[in-house]
Structures are given as C-alpha cells and as structure tokens.
C-alpha positions as CSV (number, residue, x, y, z in Angstrom):
1,M,256.6,21.4,-65.7
2,T,256.6,17.6,-65.4
3,A,254.2,15.2,-67.0
4,L,252.7,14.5,-63.5
5,S,252.3,18.2,-62.7
6,D,250.4,18.7,-65.9
7,L,247.6,16.6,-64.3
8,V,247.2,19.3,-61.6
9,R,245.0,22.0,-63.2
10,P,243.1,24.0,-60.6
11,D,242.0,26.5,-63.3
12,R,239.9,23.9,-65.1
13,Y,239.5,21.1,-62.6
14,P,239.7,22.5,-59.0
15,R,238.2,19.4,-57.3
16,S,240.4,16.9,-59.2
17,S,243.5,18.9,-58.5
18,R,243.2,18.0,-54.9
19,Y,244.0,14.4,-55.7
20,D,247.5,12.9,-56.1
21,P,248.1,12.4,-59.8
22,A,250.4,9.5,-59.0
23,W,247.6,7.8,-57.1
24,L,245.3,8.3,-60.0
25,L,247.7,6.9,-62.5
26,D,248.3,3.9,-60.4
27,L,244.6,3.2,-60.8
28,D,244.7,3.9,-64.5
29,M,242.1,2.3,-66.7
30,G,241.6,5.2,-69.1
31,P,242.0,8.9,-69.7
32,N,241.8,11.1,-66.6
33,P,238.6,9.9,-65.1
34,L,238.4,12.7,-62.5
35,W,238.6,15.4,-65.1
36,L,235.8,13.7,-67.0
37,L,233.7,13.2,-63.9
38,E,234.2,16.7,-62.6
39,D,233.1,18.2,-65.9
40,L,230.2,15.8,-66.2
41,A,229.0,16.6,-62.7
42,Q,228.4,20.2,-63.7
43,D,225.4,19.0,-65.7
44,L,224.1,16.8,-62.8
45,D,222.4,17.6,-59.5
46,L,224.2,15.4,-57.1
47,R,223.3,15.9,-53.4
48,P,224.4,14.4,-50.1
49,G,222.7,11.1,-49.2
50,M,221.9,10.1,-52.8
51,R,222.5,6.5,-53.8
52,I,224.6,6.4,-56.9
53,L,225.6,3.6,-59.2
54,D,229.1,4.0,-60.6
55,L,228.8,1.7,-63.6
56,G,232.1,0.5,-65.0
57,S,233.9,1.9,-62.0
58,G,237.3,0.4,-62.8
59,K,239.8,0.4,-59.9
60,G,237.6,2.9,-58.0
61,A,239.0,6.4,-58.5
62,T,235.6,7.8,-59.7
63,S,233.8,6.2,-56.8
64,V,236.2,7.7,-54.3
65,F,235.6,11.1,-55.9
66,L,231.8,10.8,-55.9
67,A,231.8,9.9,-52.2
68,R,234.2,12.6,-51.1
69,E,233.1,15.5,-53.2
70,F,229.3,15.0,-53.1
71,G,228.6,13.1,-49.9
72,V,226.7,10.4,-51.8
73,R,226.5,6.6,-51.2
74,V,228.1,4.7,-54.1
75,V,227.8,1.3,-55.5
76,A,231.0,0.7,-57.5
77,A,230.1,-1.9,-60.2
78,D,232.7,-3.3,-62.5
79,L,233.2,-6.6,-64.4
80,W,237.0,-6.6,-64.5
81,T,238.1,-5.3,-61.1
82,A,237.7,-7.8,-58.2
83,P,235.5,-6.3,-55.5
84,E,238.2,-7.0,-52.9
85,E,240.8,-5.0,-54.9
86,A,238.4,-2.1,-55.2
87,A,237.5,-2.4,-51.5
88,A,241.1,-2.0,-50.6
89,V,241.3,1.3,-52.6
90,F,238.2,2.5,-50.8
91,A,239.6,1.6,-47.4
92,D,242.8,3.5,-48.1
93,A,240.8,6.5,-49.2
94,G,238.7,6.4,-46.1
95,V,235.4,5.9,-47.9
96,S,234.7,2.3,-47.0
97,H,231.4,3.2,-45.3
98,E,230.2,5.2,-48.3
99,V,231.2,2.9,-51.2
100,E,230.3,-0.7,-51.8
101,A,232.2,-2.7,-54.4
102,V,230.3,-5.2,-56.6
103,R,231.3,-7.3,-59.5
104,A,228.6,-6.9,-62.2
105,E,228.1,-7.3,-65.9
106,A,226.4,-4.3,-67.4
107,H,223.6,-6.3,-69.1
108,A,222.8,-8.4,-66.0
109,L,222.9,-5.9,-63.1
110,P,222.2,-7.5,-59.7
111,F,220.1,-4.6,-58.3
112,E,216.5,-4.0,-57.5
113,E,214.6,-1.8,-60.0
114,E,214.2,1.9,-59.1
115,S,217.0,1.6,-56.5
116,F,219.3,4.5,-57.5
117,D,219.0,8.2,-57.6
118,A,221.6,8.5,-60.3
119,I,223.7,6.3,-62.5
120,V,227.1,7.6,-63.6
121,S,229.5,6.0,-66.1
122,V,232.9,7.3,-66.9
123,D,234.9,6.0,-69.9
124,A,233.0,2.7,-69.9
125,F,229.6,3.2,-71.7
126,E,231.1,2.7,-75.1
127,Y,231.7,-1.0,-74.2
128,F,228.2,-1.9,-73.3
129,G,225.8,1.0,-73.9
130,T,225.5,1.6,-77.7
131,A,222.8,-1.0,-78.4
132,D,219.3,0.3,-79.0
133,S,217.9,-1.8,-76.2
134,Y,220.4,-0.7,-73.5
135,L,219.0,2.6,-72.3
136,P,215.5,1.1,-71.7
137,Y,217.2,-1.7,-69.7
138,L,219.3,0.7,-67.7
139,V,216.7,3.2,-66.7
140,R,214.7,0.5,-64.9
141,F,217.2,0.9,-62.1
142,L,216.6,4.6,-61.7
143,R,213.9,6.0,-59.5
144,P,211.4,8.3,-61.2
145,G,213.2,11.6,-61.9
146,G,216.6,9.9,-61.4
147,Q,219.6,11.1,-63.3
148,L,221.9,9.4,-65.8
149,G,225.3,10.8,-66.8
150,M,228.1,9.3,-68.8
151,A,231.4,10.4,-70.4
152,T,232.6,8.3,-73.3
153,P,235.2,8.7,-76.1
154,A,233.6,10.5,-79.0
155,M,234.1,11.5,-82.6
156,K,233.3,14.9,-84.0
157,R,231.9,13.2,-87.1
158,E,230.2,9.8,-87.3
159,I,232.3,6.9,-88.6
160,R,229.3,6.1,-90.9
161,E,229.5,9.6,-92.3
162,L,233.3,9.3,-92.9
163,G,232.8,5.9,-94.5
164,V,235.9,4.5,-92.9
165,I,237.7,4.4,-89.6
166,P,240.5,6.9,-90.1
167,P,243.9,5.1,-90.3
168,H,245.5,6.9,-87.3
169,I,242.6,5.8,-85.1
170,K,242.2,2.3,-86.6
171,E,245.8,1.5,-86.0
172,V,245.4,2.0,-82.3
173,V,241.8,0.9,-81.4
174,G,240.7,-1.0,-84.5
175,W,237.0,-1.7,-84.9
176,E,236.2,-0.4,-81.4
177,A,236.1,3.1,-82.8
178,I,232.7,2.4,-84.4
179,A,231.3,2.7,-80.8
180,W,232.7,6.3,-80.5
181,H,229.8,8.5,-81.5
182,T,229.1,12.2,-81.6
183,A,227.3,13.9,-78.8
184,E,224.3,14.5,-81.0
185,W,224.2,10.8,-81.8
186,W,223.8,10.1,-78.1
187,R,221.2,12.8,-77.7
188,F,219.0,11.2,-80.4
189,Q,219.7,7.7,-79.2
190,W,218.4,8.5,-75.7
191,E,215.7,11.0,-76.6
192,I,214.0,8.8,-79.2
193,T,213.1,6.3,-76.4
194,E,211.0,9.0,-74.6
195,L,212.1,7.4,-71.4
196,V,214.4,10.2,-70.5
197,D,214.8,13.9,-71.1
198,V,218.3,14.7,-72.2
199,T,219.5,17.6,-70.2
200,S,222.9,18.0,-71.8
201,A,224.9,16.4,-74.7
202,R,228.2,18.1,-75.5
203,L,231.8,17.5,-76.3
204,Q,234.3,18.2,-73.6
205,K,236.3,21.3,-74.3
206,D,239.8,20.4,-75.5
207,A,239.2,16.8,-74.7
208,W,242.0,15.5,-77.0
209,R,244.5,17.8,-75.2
210,D,243.4,16.5,-71.8
211,W,243.7,12.9,-73.2
212,L,247.2,13.7,-74.5
213,L,248.4,15.1,-71.2
214,W,247.1,11.9,-69.5
215,A,248.9,9.6,-72.0
216,R,252.2,11.5,-71.6
217,A,251.9,11.4,-67.8
218,G,251.2,7.6,-68.0
219,A,254.2,7.1,-70.3
220,A,256.4,8.9,-67.8
221,H,255.0,7.5,-64.6
222,Q,254.2,3.8,-65.2
223,P,256.5,0.9,-65.7
224,D,256.7,0.3,-69.4
225,G,254.3,3.2,-69.8
226,G,255.8,4.2,-73.1
227,R,254.9,0.9,-74.7
228,M,251.3,1.2,-73.5
229,N,250.8,4.9,-74.1
230,G,253.1,5.5,-77.1
231,P,250.6,4.5,-79.7
232,V,247.9,6.6,-78.0
233,I,250.2,9.6,-78.0
234,D,250.9,9.1,-81.7
235,M,247.1,8.8,-82.4
236,L,246.2,11.9,-80.6
237,T,249.1,13.9,-82.0
238,A,248.2,12.8,-85.5
239,D,244.5,13.7,-84.9
240,G,245.3,17.2,-83.5
241,G,241.7,17.5,-82.2
242,E,240.2,17.2,-85.7
243,L,238.1,14.1,-84.9
244,L,238.7,12.8,-81.4
245,S,237.0,14.1,-78.3
246,F,234.9,12.9,-75.3
247,A,231.1,13.2,-75.2
248,L,229.4,14.2,-71.9
249,V,225.7,13.3,-71.8
250,T,223.2,13.7,-69.0
251,A,219.5,12.9,-68.7
252,R,216.6,12.6,-66.3
253,K,214.2,9.7,-66.2
254,N,210.6,10.6,-67.1
C-alpha cells in the first residue's frame, strides 16, 4: 500500500473512493474533505435540484462532490480562494453549470435571506462559527425547514475542562485549539437558540486515523509536504485518538 492508495477506501467511503486522491491532495486545504462530507451527508437529506451553500468551500473539492453525487446546485463561498481559481476547478470537473464560485466573508454573506435549502461547511466552521451570535445570523439564509450540516475538528473533552491546551496540540495549532469543541458542546450551542432542531451531533468514527492517513499522504505527495505535514503527523501520533477527532453536526431550521 502507498500513502495515496490509503486514501481509496470503498469499504468506508464508497463515493469518495471514485475520486482521484492526487486530484484531491492538489486541492488540499485540510484533512480529507470528501470523507468528512460523505459521512456528514448520511445525516442530511440532500435531493436533486436543491440550492446548497458550501460555506468555506476552499479550492472546491466539496462543491464538486455535492454537485456530482447529489445533483444539487451549489454556491461555493470562500474568503481565501479566488472565484476564478475555483471556477477553473469546476470547469475541469464538468460542473460549471451546477456550481457558482463566490468570494464571501462568513459574517457578511452576500445572499438573500431564505435563499438556500441547505448550508454545508466542511473543516471551516471552527474559524467563524463558534460565537454565540453566529448561528442566529447564519440560519437567516435558510428556507424554513432548511438543513445545516458541518464537520469541524473536535476534542473528546473540552479545553475548559482540561484547563490547558495539551502540549502536543498547542505545539502545532496553538490557541486555535480553543475553537475545537466536543460534539455535545455544538449540540447545546445550537439547540439553546431554539432556532433549529439538532438532528445529529456525533464524533466521526476513527477520525484521528483518517486525519493521520491524509497527513501521511500529503507528506508523500506534495512538494515539501513533509515540512507541512510532519508536525501534524507528530501531533496525531502523540494523541493516539485520546483527544482529537472531528465533530459532525446537522440540524433543521424551525
């Protein structure tokens, strides 16, 4: 087995395994986004023709996946990836007619209220969505009964409970780890607003192993990948799945 072939796992991720892992790594902006999205989608009801906001879409892999696998219309919104760069990815993937690329800041979304059937965010919500006021802002863009789903780095115990960011995590991500919460923290954070019904809040099975496979593949595949991924590999190896995971959370707007 090579590091790249480790990213083809039809037993766990049959849809994602149809995508070239080298293509996916070339669009790398975080741990395997298609595995996260495929798992998350099990808790959503995505149907052809829906209009979906892919919030924090990065270089576009998740938007391609949504359009191809579910037959939905996607608005790919990201702050850091230029729309023309994302549009080139969509053209190469043959989904230009289904996916629109938009530059957007998550707190100033340039959309009409109640204009989406679902909002999906993969490995991005931790950067903008932890504030108490954010969910009430975001759900304004969902139609009544619309769905919200996100996958985000998670802890199995709250940093506040631990009293410190564990050294092996702090060394790599520093203070950003305070935005990595438990699945139950997210459930409470969303439910207390009474704006949504949380339909699922769980940790991804073996998330730290998936993350480690991705980091090792990146180290092997990308130019200077060892420098970028080496510290992450060390962090995950030291953690051994004790604290690090991914939270998958879905809800429906009341």
